[in-house]
C-alpha positions, -999 to +999 in steps of 0.1 A: -489+403-170-499+388-203-505+353-212-475+352-233-452+363-205-466+338-181-461+309-207-426+322-210-420+320-173-435+285-171-414+273-199-382+284-184-389+269-150-398+238-164-365+238-185-347+246-154-362+214-136-353+193-163-318+205-164-315+200-127-330+165-130-306+155-157-278+169-139-286+150-108-291+117-127-259+121-149-229+134-134-192+129-142-178+105-117-211+100-100-218+064-088-202+033-100-219+034-135-194+060-145-171+030-148-189+016-176-177+037-203-202+044-231-211+074-252-228+095-226-200+090-199-172+095-224-189+125-238-199+140-204-166+133-186-142+140-218-128+104-213-130+094-251-108+063-260-094+059-224-090+024-210-102+013-177-098-022-160-131-042-165-145-037-131-110-034-119-096-068-134-089-064-171-077-036-197-110-037-219-139-018-222-171-027-204-195-047-222-228-029-212-263-039-224-294-017-218-307-022-182-271-034-169-253-016-145-217-016-132-203-038-158-226-069-150-228-079-187-219-110-202-195-119-215-177-120-191-197-125-162-193-097-135-206-102-102-189-075-081-208-050-061-200-012-061-183-016-028-159-043-043-146-024-071-113-018-071-098-004-106-078+025-122-086+045-152-059+049-177-050+082-196-072+106-179-065+143-173-040+153-147-057+170-115-089+150-120-092+133-083-108+138-049-086+128-022-051+112-015-042+077-001-008+077+016+004+039+013+028+027+040+042-009+039+057-031+067+091-047+052+093-077+073+061-089+057+074-082+021+108-085+018+136-116+024+163-111+051+190-106+025+179-086-007+193-104-038+191-079-067+190-106-092+160-126-077+142-099-059+146-071-087+108-068-094+099-068-053+098-031-058+093-027-019+129-043-013+163-032-015+197-035+005+181-011+030+153-035+039+179-060+052+182-071+089+197-043+111+192-016+085+173+014+098+143+012+074+138-027+078+114-028+107+094+002+105+063+014+083+079+026+048+067+047+018+049+028-009+033+059-025+008+090-026-022+080-049-050+104-062-081+088-057-117+090-071-147+098-049-179+116-055-204+122-028-186+097-006-188+070-030-152+054-038-145+049-075-111+037-077-080+058-091-068+078-120-035+062-134-008+069-158-024+102-167-016+131-193-009+166-187+002+199-206+037+185-199+037+150-206+015+120-218+025+092-192-004+065-205+023+050-228+041+040-195+010+014-189+011-018-202-012-012-234+016+015-244+038+005-274+074+015-258+084-019-250+102-040-277+097-070-257+059-072-254+051-090-285+076-116-278+064-125-244+037-149-230+003-142-216+017-135-181+037-105-192+030-081-163+030-042-158+061-049-139+077-067-167+069-039-189+084-013-167+116-034-164+118-036-201+116+002-203+144+003-181+168-020-195+160-004-230+165+032-216+130+045-226+135+080-215+098+089-218+090+067-185+123+072-166+136+096-139+170+108-133+183+093-101+211+113-095+188+144-097+157+130-080+169+106-055+204+114-040+193+147-025+171+126-003+193+095+000+196+095+037+158+100+045+150+072+018+170+046+034+147+051+066+115+063+052+112+045+017+142+019+016+125+004-017+130+035-034+170+027-035+164-006-052+182-013-085+172+002-116+151+027-097+120+009-106+099+018-076+101+056-080+097+052-117+064+031-111+051+054-085+054+087-105+041+075-137+011+056-123+003+079-096+025+111-096+013+119-133-022+122-120-014+152-095+016+164-112+004+200-116+000+203-079+038+195-075+046+218-106+053+188-127+083+183-104+091+147-094+116+159-068+088+181-051+065+148-052+090+127-033+099+154-007+063+159-001+058+121+002+086+118+027+077+147+047+042+130+050+056+096+061+079+113+088+047+130+101+024+101+101+052+076+116+071+099+140+068+090+178+035+102+194+017+095+160-012+068+158+011+045+138+039+047+161+021+041+193-003+015+179+016-003+152+056+003+156+054-002+196+033-036+189+062-049+164+068-085+173+033-089+189-004-088+178-030-062+183-069-067+177-082-057+144-115-041+156-094-022+184-069-011+157-095+002+134-112+020+162-080+036+173-075+051+138-113+060+137-118+050+100-091+072+087-070+041+077-074+009+057-054-021+074-042-046+048-032-083+062-018-113+043-034-147+047-013-153+078-027-122+093+003-105+093+005-066+087+014-060+049+004-022+046-017+005+059-035+031+035-041+064+051-069+087+036-055+126+031-075+155+021-071+174-009-068+209+003-091+232-014-063+260-020-031+242-026-044+208-036-018+193-013-027+165+016-020+179+051-044+159+072-060+127+078-098+122+066-123+092+070-120+070+041-150+064+020-171+033+030-164+018-004-128+020-002-125+004+033-149-024+020-126-030-012-095-034+004-106-049+038-080-079+032-077-085+069-115-092+074-114-113+042-087-135+058-108-138+088-084-122+112-093-111+148-058-100+153-031-085+132+002-094+140+032-073+133+060-095+124+099-090+131+129-106+115+145-135+133+181-118+142+196-150+158+227-162+143+226-139+111+262-136+102+262-103+082+250-086+112+279-087+138+262-070+169+233-097+166+255-125+159+277-117+189+246-112+209+236-146+198+268-164+211+270-145+245+233-156+252+244-191+245+273-191+265+254-178+294+229-205+290+258-231+290+273-217+320+239-216+338+232-254+328+266-261+345+259-246+375+227-262+378+242-297+372+269-290+400+239-280+425+221-312+417+252-334+421+260-318+452+222-322+463+222-358+454+256-368+471+246-349+503+213-368+502+230-403+498+254-393+529+226-385+551+205-416+541+236-439+549+243-420+582+205-425+591+207-465+586+239-465+607+224-452+636+192-472+633+214-503+637+232-491+666+201-482+683+187-519+676+219-534+690 
């Protein structure tokens, strides 16, 4: 072998090693530094001019300095660790994600006893079908099915308001220019306000056809996803544009397929015999140890509580099938996802309380109202019987005492 050939082989080997080293050090979606968009990551991931929440809490690009990592530059000061990150990347390409989160909520923690379509309109979880005595009011219900980022087990937030060959849904994000109200509002104008504006102004780019999408599933929705039957269809509009758009190609760009599959998953994970049925539904009205609950789910679910340690939501991690791309089984949630959403531990909850509604004396539910009257009547009858017994006992005792004193007087004579 000539010297030239030897040098050529050495050169190729060195080039290969350098290429491998570069790929290991810089990979799209690899590690929390991905979220600080700069020239390298934008070029590598093809995310030019995309918008990301600054470490999950704003809609600006990260302010990155040399030597900084994970958006810790100033201003603004960022002290979030990678495991605390919780943000979405807006406008990414459809079909770019690692696994799914199936989110279920507990209506008694989120909804009033009686839904008011004016006051509660932007409470997406709620509708007339979350009212007391409705079939979906006291069971786990569908929030959504969310494509989620993860690389090598490292949780990295989620894609949102994605674009595909069919549609660009990024304009449905609050940074879009579809809402004529946006420039006339205060600083507290939210994504919910933006979506309400789109609905009122009938902006078709971000709206679904309720007759085509919701009506065929109406009976199942009442039980499995009662919030989806709220006024103006804001819930399904939000879930499709924010999350469904990022896996739309998997569902044939068909919202009906997406909704049907979500309902099938909810039915699968909440039916009798399932973990949620045995350890959440059957504990309704009681409390259950948090550590015990996490052990039962074997790290395949994230439990969310409010400040009173009441169950609010449960997020179940599901695979992305290698062939179909669909979710069909539970998987272990990435550690970062569990840490970023561990609201029960942040509220210092040892137990999770699973609240029920107070049915007593509610006029619009006839059976419960009748039961309340009957229960009160029985209590009243019991008290009367008890009083009669006490009177009889006291009268008998007085008579016996009088007789005894009379006998003693006779004996003394």
